[in-house]
C-alpha atoms as an extended CHARMM CRD file, in Angstrom:
* protein
*
       250  EXT
         1         1  UNK       CA             46.0440000000       24.6530000000      -26.2980000000  PROA      1               0.0000000000
         2         2  UNK       CA             43.9080000000       27.0370000000      -24.2580000000  PROA      2               0.0000000000
         3         3  UNK       CA             44.2820000000       30.7500000000      -24.8280000000  PROA      3               0.0000000000
         4         4  UNK       CA             45.7180000000       32.0100000000      -21.5210000000  PROA      4               0.0000000000
         5         5  UNK       CA             45.4900000000       35.7860000000      -21.6650000000  PROA      5               0.0000000000
         6         6  UNK       CA             45.2910000000       39.0440000000      -19.7670000000  PROA      6               0.0000000000
         7         7  UNK       CA             41.7170000000       40.3020000000      -20.0030000000  PROA      7               0.0000000000
         8         8  UNK       CA             40.6740000000       43.7880000000      -20.9370000000  PROA      8               0.0000000000
         9         9  UNK       CA             37.6570000000       43.4610000000      -18.6650000000  PROA      9               0.0000000000
        10        10  UNK       CA             35.1730000000       42.8010000000      -21.4680000000  PROA      10              0.0000000000
        11        11  UNK       CA             34.1060000000       39.4510000000      -19.9620000000  PROA      11              0.0000000000
        12        12  UNK       CA             32.4200000000       41.3320000000      -17.1370000000  PROA      12              0.0000000000
        13        13  UNK       CA             29.6340000000       42.0280000000      -19.6240000000  PROA      13              0.0000000000
        14        14  UNK       CA             28.9410000000       38.3060000000      -19.8850000000  PROA      14              0.0000000000
        15        15  UNK       CA             29.8030000000       36.8930000000      -16.4300000000  PROA      15              0.0000000000
        16        16  UNK       CA             27.7260000000       38.5070000000      -13.7050000000  PROA      16              0.0000000000
        17        17  UNK       CA             27.1020000000       37.8840000000       -9.9960000000  PROA      17              0.0000000000
        18        18  UNK       CA             25.1150000000       34.6900000000       -9.5710000000  PROA      18              0.0000000000
        19        19  UNK       CA             21.4310000000       34.5410000000      -10.4340000000  PROA      19              0.0000000000
        20        20  UNK       CA             19.3600000000       31.4140000000       -9.9220000000  PROA      20              0.0000000000
        21        21  UNK       CA             17.8290000000       31.6300000000      -13.3910000000  PROA      21              0.0000000000
        22        22  UNK       CA             21.2110000000       31.9070000000      -15.1410000000  PROA      22              0.0000000000
        23        23  UNK       CA             22.4980000000       28.9000000000      -17.0740000000  PROA      23              0.0000000000
        24        24  UNK       CA             25.8920000000       29.0270000000      -15.3730000000  PROA      24              0.0000000000
        25        25  UNK       CA             27.4110000000       29.2350000000      -11.9150000000  PROA      25              0.0000000000
        26        26  UNK       CA             30.9510000000       29.3360000000      -10.5960000000  PROA      26              0.0000000000
        27        27  UNK       CA             33.3460000000       27.9610000000       -8.0440000000  PROA      27              0.0000000000
        28        28  UNK       CA             35.0250000000       30.4070000000       -5.6870000000  PROA      28              0.0000000000
        29        29  UNK       CA             38.5100000000       29.3440000000       -4.6550000000  PROA      29              0.0000000000
        30        30  UNK       CA             41.3270000000       27.2820000000       -6.1000000000  PROA      30              0.0000000000
        31        31  UNK       CA             40.4670000000       23.9070000000       -4.5320000000  PROA      31              0.0000000000
        32        32  UNK       CA             36.8280000000       23.6370000000       -5.6930000000  PROA      32              0.0000000000
        33        33  UNK       CA             37.9220000000       24.9260000000       -9.1040000000  PROA      33              0.0000000000
        34        34  UNK       CA             40.4910000000       22.1320000000       -9.4180000000  PROA      34              0.0000000000
        35        35  UNK       CA             37.8070000000       19.6310000000       -8.3930000000  PROA      35              0.0000000000
        36        36  UNK       CA             35.4370000000       21.0570000000      -11.0110000000  PROA      36              0.0000000000
        37        37  UNK       CA             38.0430000000       20.6940000000      -13.7510000000  PROA      37              0.0000000000
        38        38  UNK       CA             38.9650000000       17.1430000000      -12.7330000000  PROA      38              0.0000000000
        39        39  UNK       CA             35.3600000000       15.9170000000      -12.4640000000  PROA      39              0.0000000000
        40        40  UNK       CA             33.4520000000       17.9770000000      -15.0820000000  PROA      40              0.0000000000
        41        41  UNK       CA             35.9610000000       19.4690000000      -17.5390000000  PROA      41              0.0000000000
        42        42  UNK       CA             33.4540000000       19.5810000000      -20.3870000000  PROA      42              0.0000000000
        43        43  UNK       CA             31.1710000000       21.8710000000      -18.3660000000  PROA      43              0.0000000000
        44        44  UNK       CA             33.8120000000       24.5340000000      -17.6700000000  PROA      44              0.0000000000
        45        45  UNK       CA             33.4520000000       27.7490000000      -19.6720000000  PROA      45              0.0000000000
        46        46  UNK       CA             36.5710000000       29.4660000000      -18.3640000000  PROA      46              0.0000000000
        47        47  UNK       CA             38.7280000000       29.8820000000      -15.3040000000  PROA      47              0.0000000000
        48        48  UNK       CA             39.3100000000       33.3370000000      -13.8530000000  PROA      48              0.0000000000
        49        49  UNK       CA             42.5030000000       33.9920000000      -11.9230000000  PROA      49              0.0000000000
        50        50  UNK       CA             43.8090000000       36.9040000000       -9.8970000000  PROA      50              0.0000000000
        51        51  UNK       CA             47.2710000000       38.0930000000      -10.9370000000  PROA      51              0.0000000000
        52        52  UNK       CA             48.4950000000       37.6660000000       -7.3360000000  PROA      52              0.0000000000
        53        53  UNK       CA             47.6070000000       33.9360000000       -7.2400000000  PROA      53              0.0000000000
        54        54  UNK       CA             50.7470000000       32.0620000000       -6.2110000000  PROA      54              0.0000000000
        55        55  UNK       CA             50.1870000000       28.7280000000       -7.9710000000  PROA      55              0.0000000000
        56        56  UNK       CA             49.5980000000       29.9750000000      -11.4930000000  PROA      56              0.0000000000
        57        57  UNK       CA             51.7420000000       27.3730000000      -13.2650000000  PROA      57              0.0000000000
        58        58  UNK       CA             49.7360000000       24.4520000000      -11.8870000000  PROA      58              0.0000000000
        59        59  UNK       CA             46.4800000000       26.1530000000      -12.8380000000  PROA      59              0.0000000000
        60        60  UNK       CA             47.7290000000       26.9510000000      -16.3510000000  PROA      60              0.0000000000
        61        61  UNK       CA             48.8230000000       23.3540000000      -16.8260000000  PROA      61              0.0000000000
        62        62  UNK       CA             45.4900000000       21.7780000000      -15.8700000000  PROA      62              0.0000000000
        63        63  UNK       CA             43.5720000000       24.3170000000      -17.9510000000  PROA      63              0.0000000000
        64        64  UNK       CA             45.7860000000       23.6820000000      -20.9730000000  PROA      64              0.0000000000
        65        65  UNK       CA             45.4150000000       19.9090000000      -20.5880000000  PROA      65              0.0000000000
        66        66  UNK       CA             41.6180000000       20.2870000000      -20.6740000000  PROA      66              0.0000000000
        67        67  UNK       CA             41.4980000000       23.0520000000      -23.3150000000  PROA      67              0.0000000000
        68        68  UNK       CA             39.9140000000       25.4990000000      -20.8760000000  PROA      68              0.0000000000
        69        69  UNK       CA             40.4490000000       29.2540000000      -21.3330000000  PROA      69              0.0000000000
        70        70  UNK       CA             42.3130000000       30.8960000000      -18.4650000000  PROA      70              0.0000000000
        71        71  UNK       CA             41.6190000000       34.5670000000      -17.9400000000  PROA      71              0.0000000000
        72        72  UNK       CA             43.3470000000       37.0450000000      -15.6190000000  PROA      72              0.0000000000
        73        73  UNK       CA             40.6890000000       39.3410000000      -14.2210000000  PROA      73              0.0000000000
        74        74  UNK       CA             41.1710000000       40.6910000000      -10.6880000000  PROA      74              0.0000000000
        75        75  UNK       CA             38.2040000000       43.0290000000      -10.9310000000  PROA      75              0.0000000000
        76        76  UNK       CA             35.6930000000       40.3760000000      -11.9660000000  PROA      76              0.0000000000
        77        77  UNK       CA             36.7890000000       37.9070000000       -9.2730000000  PROA      77              0.0000000000
        78        78  UNK       CA             36.3530000000       40.6170000000       -6.6500000000  PROA      78              0.0000000000
        79        79  UNK       CA             32.9010000000       41.3250000000       -8.0490000000  PROA      79              0.0000000000
        80        80  UNK       CA             31.8340000000       37.6870000000       -7.9450000000  PROA      80              0.0000000000
        81        81  UNK       CA             33.2080000000       36.8400000000       -4.5030000000  PROA      81              0.0000000000
        82        82  UNK       CA             32.3360000000       38.3170000000       -1.1280000000  PROA      82              0.0000000000
        83        83  UNK       CA             35.6010000000       37.0170000000        0.3520000000  PROA      83              0.0000000000
        84        84  UNK       CA             38.8730000000       38.9140000000        0.0930000000  PROA      84              0.0000000000
        85        85  UNK       CA             41.0540000000       35.8030000000       -0.2010000000  PROA      85              0.0000000000
        86        86  UNK       CA             39.4570000000       34.4430000000       -3.3790000000  PROA      86              0.0000000000
        87        87  UNK       CA             42.0200000000       34.2830000000       -6.1840000000  PROA      87              0.0000000000
        88        88  UNK       CA             40.4430000000       31.7440000000       -8.5570000000  PROA      88              0.0000000000
        89        89  UNK       CA             36.9330000000       31.2230000000       -9.9260000000  PROA      89              0.0000000000
        90        90  UNK       CA             35.7310000000       28.5560000000      -12.3400000000  PROA      90              0.0000000000
        91        91  UNK       CA             32.7340000000       29.4540000000      -14.5010000000  PROA      91              0.0000000000
        92        92  UNK       CA             30.7270000000       26.3490000000      -15.4630000000  PROA      92              0.0000000000
        93        93  UNK       CA             27.5010000000       25.4260000000      -17.2160000000  PROA      93              0.0000000000
        94        94  UNK       CA             24.6660000000       24.0740000000      -15.1170000000  PROA      94              0.0000000000
        95        95  UNK       CA             23.9690000000       20.4600000000      -16.0260000000  PROA      95              0.0000000000
        96        96  UNK       CA             21.4240000000       17.7360000000      -15.3470000000  PROA      96              0.0000000000
        97        97  UNK       CA             22.0020000000       14.3920000000      -13.6450000000  PROA      97              0.0000000000
        98        98  UNK       CA             20.0620000000       11.1840000000      -13.1480000000  PROA      98              0.0000000000
        99        99  UNK       CA             20.1070000000        9.1070000000       -9.9830000000  PROA      99              0.0000000000
       100       100  UNK       CA             21.1690000000        5.5110000000      -10.2970000000  PROA      100             0.0000000000
       101       101  UNK       CA             18.5200000000        2.9390000000       -9.4460000000  PROA      101             0.0000000000
       102       102  UNK       CA             21.0310000000        0.3660000000       -8.1780000000  PROA      102             0.0000000000
       103       103  UNK       CA             22.7720000000        2.5830000000       -5.6110000000  PROA      103             0.0000000000
       104       104  UNK       CA             21.7450000000        3.9880000000       -2.1900000000  PROA      104             0.0000000000
       105       105  UNK       CA             20.3860000000        7.5230000000       -2.0090000000  PROA      105             0.0000000000
       106       106  UNK       CA             20.1640000000       10.3960000000        0.4160000000  PROA      106             0.0000000000
       107       107  UNK       CA             16.8730000000       12.2780000000        0.1160000000  PROA      107             0.0000000000
       108       108  UNK       CA             16.6160000000       15.8510000000        1.4140000000  PROA      108             0.0000000000
       109       109  UNK       CA             13.0760000000       17.1490000000        1.8530000000  PROA      109             0.0000000000
       110       110  UNK       CA             12.9560000000       20.9530000000        1.5010000000  PROA      110             0.0000000000
       111       111  UNK       CA             16.5300000000       21.7420000000        2.6350000000  PROA      111             0.0000000000
       112       112  UNK       CA             16.6690000000       25.4790000000        3.2440000000  PROA      112             0.0000000000
       113       113  UNK       CA             20.2970000000       26.3920000000        3.9940000000  PROA      113             0.0000000000
       114       114  UNK       CA             22.8100000000       26.4740000000        1.1400000000  PROA      114             0.0000000000
       115       115  UNK       CA             25.8220000000       26.0710000000        3.4130000000  PROA      115             0.0000000000
       116       116  UNK       CA             24.2870000000       23.0160000000        5.0580000000  PROA      116             0.0000000000
       117       117  UNK       CA             23.3810000000       21.5700000000        1.6730000000  PROA      117             0.0000000000
       118       118  UNK       CA             26.9570000000       21.8670000000        0.4670000000  PROA      118             0.0000000000
       119       119  UNK       CA             28.2930000000       20.2680000000        3.6480000000  PROA      119             0.0000000000
       120       120  UNK       CA             25.8240000000       17.3930000000        3.2460000000  PROA      120             0.0000000000
       121       121  UNK       CA             27.0390000000       16.7920000000       -0.3100000000  PROA      121             0.0000000000
       122       122  UNK       CA             30.6190000000       16.6420000000        0.9470000000  PROA      122             0.0000000000
       123       123  UNK       CA             29.6140000000       14.2940000000        3.7740000000  PROA      123             0.0000000000
       124       124  UNK       CA             27.6990000000       11.9970000000        1.4470000000  PROA      124             0.0000000000
       125       125  UNK       CA             30.6860000000       11.6160000000       -0.8750000000  PROA      125             0.0000000000
       126       126  UNK       CA             32.9120000000       11.0630000000        2.1550000000  PROA      126             0.0000000000
       127       127  UNK       CA             30.8290000000        8.0260000000        3.1260000000  PROA      127             0.0000000000
       128       128  UNK       CA             30.4730000000        6.7190000000       -0.4070000000  PROA      128             0.0000000000
       129       129  UNK       CA             26.9200000000        7.8080000000       -1.2280000000  PROA      129             0.0000000000
       130       130  UNK       CA             26.9260000000        9.4840000000       -4.6370000000  PROA      130             0.0000000000
       131       131  UNK       CA             23.2150000000        9.9450000000       -5.3880000000  PROA      131             0.0000000000
       132       132  UNK       CA             21.2420000000       12.8130000000       -3.8180000000  PROA      132             0.0000000000
       133       133  UNK       CA             17.5600000000       13.6210000000       -4.2660000000  PROA      133             0.0000000000
       134       134  UNK       CA             16.2250000000       17.0640000000       -3.3570000000  PROA      134             0.0000000000
       135       135  UNK       CA             12.5010000000       17.4830000000       -2.7860000000  PROA      135             0.0000000000
       136       136  UNK       CA             11.4440000000       20.9940000000       -3.7320000000  PROA      136             0.0000000000
       137       137  UNK       CA             11.1620000000       23.6760000000       -2.6250000000  PROA      137             0.0000000000
       138       138  UNK       CA             14.7430000000       23.6640000000       -1.4530000000  PROA      138             0.0000000000
       139       139  UNK       CA             18.0550000000       25.4690000000       -1.3670000000  PROA      139             0.0000000000
       140       140  UNK       CA             19.7210000000       26.1140000000       -4.7120000000  PROA      140             0.0000000000
       141       141  UNK       CA             22.3140000000       23.4080000000       -5.3070000000  PROA      141             0.0000000000
       142       142  UNK       CA             24.1000000000       25.6080000000       -7.8570000000  PROA      142             0.0000000000
       143       143  UNK       CA             24.4050000000       28.6860000000       -5.6800000000  PROA      143             0.0000000000
       144       144  UNK       CA             28.1220000000       29.4860000000       -5.2280000000  PROA      144             0.0000000000
       145       145  UNK       CA             27.6260000000       29.2330000000       -1.4530000000  PROA      145             0.0000000000
       146       146  UNK       CA             26.4800000000       25.6310000000       -1.8640000000  PROA      146             0.0000000000
       147       147  UNK       CA             29.2490000000       24.8940000000       -4.3550000000  PROA      147             0.0000000000
       148       148  UNK       CA             31.9240000000       26.3390000000       -2.0880000000  PROA      148             0.0000000000
       149       149  UNK       CA             30.7740000000       24.5550000000        1.0680000000  PROA      149             0.0000000000
       150       150  UNK       CA             30.6960000000       21.2560000000       -0.8260000000  PROA      150             0.0000000000
       151       151  UNK       CA             34.4320000000       21.7460000000       -1.5460000000  PROA      151             0.0000000000
       152       152  UNK       CA             33.9940000000       20.2460000000       -4.9820000000  PROA      152             0.0000000000
       153       153  UNK       CA             31.9430000000       17.2260000000       -3.8840000000  PROA      153             0.0000000000
       154       154  UNK       CA             29.0180000000       18.5440000000       -5.9370000000  PROA      154             0.0000000000
       155       155  UNK       CA             30.8810000000       17.6260000000       -9.1180000000  PROA      155             0.0000000000
       156       156  UNK       CA             31.5070000000       14.0340000000       -8.0360000000  PROA      156             0.0000000000
       157       157  UNK       CA             27.9310000000       12.9500000000       -7.4280000000  PROA      157             0.0000000000
       158       158  UNK       CA             24.5520000000       12.6590000000       -9.1130000000  PROA      158             0.0000000000
       159       159  UNK       CA             21.6660000000       14.8160000000       -7.9710000000  PROA      159             0.0000000000
       160       160  UNK       CA             18.0970000000       15.2900000000       -9.0780000000  PROA      160             0.0000000000
       161       161  UNK       CA             15.2530000000       17.5460000000       -7.9610000000  PROA      161             0.0000000000
       162       162  UNK       CA             11.6730000000       16.3640000000       -7.4850000000  PROA      162             0.0000000000
       163       163  UNK       CA              8.4370000000       18.2560000000       -7.0390000000  PROA      163             0.0000000000
       164       164  UNK       CA              7.2800000000       15.8680000000       -4.3050000000  PROA      164             0.0000000000
       165       165  UNK       CA              8.4790000000       12.9170000000       -2.2730000000  PROA      165             0.0000000000
       166       166  UNK       CA              5.7760000000       10.8210000000       -3.9360000000  PROA      166             0.0000000000
       167       167  UNK       CA              7.3570000000       11.5230000000       -7.3220000000  PROA      167             0.0000000000
       168       168  UNK       CA             10.7240000000       10.3370000000       -6.0240000000  PROA      168             0.0000000000
       169       169  UNK       CA              9.2860000000        7.2500000000       -4.3390000000  PROA      169             0.0000000000
       170       170  UNK       CA              7.4100000000        6.1660000000       -7.4560000000  PROA      170             0.0000000000
       171       171  UNK       CA             10.5990000000        6.3220000000       -9.5060000000  PROA      171             0.0000000000
       172       172  UNK       CA             12.6250000000        4.3070000000       -7.0010000000  PROA      172             0.0000000000
       173       173  UNK       CA             10.0720000000        1.8670000000       -5.6320000000  PROA      173             0.0000000000
       174       174  UNK       CA             12.7480000000       -0.8040000000       -5.1200000000  PROA      174             0.0000000000
       175       175  UNK       CA             14.5960000000        1.2960000000       -2.5450000000  PROA      175             0.0000000000
       176       176  UNK       CA             13.9110000000        0.6130000000        1.1250000000  PROA      176             0.0000000000
       177       177  UNK       CA             12.9250000000        3.9100000000        2.7500000000  PROA      177             0.0000000000
       178       178  UNK       CA             14.2610000000        5.0690000000        6.1280000000  PROA      178             0.0000000000
       179       179  UNK       CA             12.9110000000        8.3540000000        7.4600000000  PROA      179             0.0000000000
       180       180  UNK       CA             14.8970000000       10.1590000000       10.1610000000  PROA      180             0.0000000000
       181       181  UNK       CA             12.5140000000       11.7210000000       12.7000000000  PROA      181             0.0000000000
       182       182  UNK       CA             12.5560000000       12.8350000000       16.3410000000  PROA      182             0.0000000000
       183       183  UNK       CA              9.5130000000       10.6360000000       16.9380000000  PROA      183             0.0000000000
       184       184  UNK       CA             10.8450000000        7.7600000000       14.8660000000  PROA      184             0.0000000000
       185       185  UNK       CA              9.7840000000        4.3190000000       16.0140000000  PROA      185             0.0000000000
       186       186  UNK       CA             13.1970000000        2.6560000000       15.6970000000  PROA      186             0.0000000000
       187       187  UNK       CA             16.3900000000        3.7210000000       17.4600000000  PROA      187             0.0000000000
       188       188  UNK       CA             19.4730000000        3.7960000000       15.2560000000  PROA      188             0.0000000000
       189       189  UNK       CA             22.5310000000        2.0420000000       16.6860000000  PROA      189             0.0000000000
       190       190  UNK       CA             25.5740000000        0.4220000000       15.0980000000  PROA      190             0.0000000000
       191       191  UNK       CA             24.3930000000       -2.9320000000       16.4080000000  PROA      191             0.0000000000
       192       192  UNK       CA             20.7810000000       -2.7410000000       15.2980000000  PROA      192             0.0000000000
       193       193  UNK       CA             21.0430000000       -0.8180000000       12.0290000000  PROA      193             0.0000000000
       194       194  UNK       CA             19.1100000000       -2.5700000000        9.2400000000  PROA      194             0.0000000000
       195       195  UNK       CA             21.4750000000       -4.4180000000        6.9130000000  PROA      195             0.0000000000
       196       196  UNK       CA             20.2880000000       -3.4360000000        3.4360000000  PROA      196             0.0000000000
       197       197  UNK       CA             22.1950000000       -2.4580000000        0.3120000000  PROA      197             0.0000000000
       198       198  UNK       CA             19.5370000000       -0.5150000000       -1.6200000000  PROA      198             0.0000000000
       199       199  UNK       CA             18.2710000000        2.1820000000        0.7240000000  PROA      199             0.0000000000
       200       200  UNK       CA             17.0630000000        5.7700000000        0.7660000000  PROA      200             0.0000000000
       201       201  UNK       CA             17.8580000000        7.8400000000        3.8620000000  PROA      201             0.0000000000
       202       202  UNK       CA             15.2690000000       10.6160000000        4.1200000000  PROA      202             0.0000000000
       203       203  UNK       CA             15.7930000000       13.8300000000        6.0960000000  PROA      203             0.0000000000
       204       204  UNK       CA             13.6030000000       16.8970000000        6.6270000000  PROA      204             0.0000000000
       205       205  UNK       CA             14.6770000000       20.5040000000        6.6400000000  PROA      205             0.0000000000
       206       206  UNK       CA             16.6190000000       22.3370000000        9.3260000000  PROA      206             0.0000000000
       207       207  UNK       CA             13.6490000000       23.9950000000       11.0370000000  PROA      207             0.0000000000
       208       208  UNK       CA             10.7790000000       21.5010000000       10.9390000000  PROA      208             0.0000000000
       209       209  UNK       CA             12.2010000000       18.1050000000       10.0430000000  PROA      209             0.0000000000
       210       210  UNK       CA              9.7840000000       15.6290000000        8.4730000000  PROA      210             0.0000000000
       211       211  UNK       CA              6.0660000000       15.9200000000        9.2050000000  PROA      211             0.0000000000
       212       212  UNK       CA              4.1440000000       13.0200000000       10.7510000000  PROA      212             0.0000000000
       213       213  UNK       CA              2.9600000000       11.7340000000        7.3780000000  PROA      213             0.0000000000
       214       214  UNK       CA              6.4530000000       10.2780000000        6.9420000000  PROA      214             0.0000000000
       215       215  UNK       CA              5.8100000000        7.9090000000        9.8550000000  PROA      215             0.0000000000
       216       216  UNK       CA              3.7410000000        5.9310000000        7.3690000000  PROA      216             0.0000000000
       217       217  UNK       CA              6.5440000000        5.8070000000        4.7980000000  PROA      217             0.0000000000
       218       218  UNK       CA              9.0310000000        2.9660000000        5.1270000000  PROA      218             0.0000000000
       219       219  UNK       CA             10.8250000000        2.6530000000        8.4850000000  PROA      219             0.0000000000
       220       220  UNK       CA             11.1070000000        5.6560000000       10.7760000000  PROA      220             0.0000000000
       221       221  UNK       CA             14.4600000000        6.1230000000       12.5330000000  PROA      221             0.0000000000
       222       222  UNK       CA             15.4240000000        8.0400000000       15.6760000000  PROA      222             0.0000000000
       223       223  UNK       CA             19.0520000000        8.9320000000       16.4080000000  PROA      223             0.0000000000
       224       224  UNK       CA             19.5060000000        8.7280000000       20.2000000000  PROA      224             0.0000000000
       225       225  UNK       CA             20.6900000000       11.9790000000       21.7390000000  PROA      225             0.0000000000
       226       226  UNK       CA             21.0490000000       13.7790000000       25.0480000000  PROA      226             0.0000000000
       227       227  UNK       CA             17.8540000000       15.3000000000       26.4750000000  PROA      227             0.0000000000
       228       228  UNK       CA             19.7610000000       18.5780000000       26.8120000000  PROA      228             0.0000000000
       229       229  UNK       CA             19.3040000000       19.3950000000       23.1040000000  PROA      229             0.0000000000
       230       230  UNK       CA             16.0630000000       19.5310000000       21.1770000000  PROA      230             0.0000000000
       231       231  UNK       CA             17.5230000000       18.0260000000       18.0000000000  PROA      231             0.0000000000
       232       232  UNK       CA             20.7390000000       17.3810000000       16.1120000000  PROA      232             0.0000000000
       233       233  UNK       CA             21.8980000000       19.6960000000       13.3410000000  PROA      233             0.0000000000
       234       234  UNK       CA             20.7540000000       18.3910000000        9.9460000000  PROA      234             0.0000000000
       235       235  UNK       CA             24.2950000000       17.9700000000        8.6310000000  PROA      235             0.0000000000
       236       236  UNK       CA             25.2760000000       15.9900000000       11.7420000000  PROA      236             0.0000000000
       237       237  UNK       CA             22.1910000000       13.7790000000       11.4450000000  PROA      237             0.0000000000
       238       238  UNK       CA             22.9460000000       13.0330000000        7.7960000000  PROA      238             0.0000000000
       239       239  UNK       CA             26.5550000000       12.2470000000        8.6770000000  PROA      239             0.0000000000
       240       240  UNK       CA             25.5440000000        9.8160000000       11.4250000000  PROA      240             0.0000000000
       241       241  UNK       CA             22.9430000000        8.1140000000        9.2550000000  PROA      241             0.0000000000
       242       242  UNK       CA             25.2680000000        7.7970000000        6.2760000000  PROA      242             0.0000000000
       243       243  UNK       CA             28.1160000000        6.4650000000        8.4080000000  PROA      243             0.0000000000
       244       244  UNK       CA             26.0380000000        3.8360000000       10.1830000000  PROA      244             0.0000000000
       245       245  UNK       CA             24.2620000000        2.5790000000        7.0600000000  PROA      245             0.0000000000
       246       246  UNK       CA             27.4590000000        2.3590000000        4.9930000000  PROA      246             0.0000000000
       247       247  UNK       CA             29.5130000000        0.6320000000        7.6680000000  PROA      247             0.0000000000
       248       248  UNK       CA             27.4360000000       -2.4510000000        8.3610000000  PROA      248             0.0000000000
       249       249  UNK       CA             29.2700000000       -5.8080000000        8.3100000000  PROA      249             0.0000000000
       250       250  UNK       CA             28.5940000000       -7.8660000000        5.2170000000  PROA      250             0.0000000000
């Protein structure tokens, strides 16, 4: 059984506010912490809980079932979180994943916003795409802001980082590439969406999108939109693309 205990504050010497080069990160909030435990129990170092948390018995039970230490530490949670209503934090080891070669992918080229990245992960899982490639440089997938905005979806999917799109494409040469661009040559509609099972949907970053070199890669796609906006938000574009490609009739 896990050792559920009241802390003396000594763990603050080990667990510090997030740094990108650290070998651990953490969930902020009860829901993403539950999702972490359910999906990646072996990666959890400990769960921190505020003494005022109202659902302590449920949290104790799931921690005990997975042999995860539960530690009461109001001061440390307040130090880790910038939100006043955070009562639970799960500390977990960073881990590596591999993308599956027989499943569709979403490819994010230089995503720059951690909140958007987390929302995209949640959206991808919502539409049944569980493999995400990130072309560097890009937002930190392990930053607690990304983790929190994913609402636990991060722990349910595979992700991998690549130094270039060429590196990704060489590894998954059997995938059919679809690049989403404002000057794409093909308009995306429910009726005319390509009917393929092994695909990679490629999106650029929030500010610049994909450069024109991607017009020569695979099939370029344009999502029709009103002329009253210059472009769709990246998370919305990914959601539309994922929905249309995963809802084609067999």
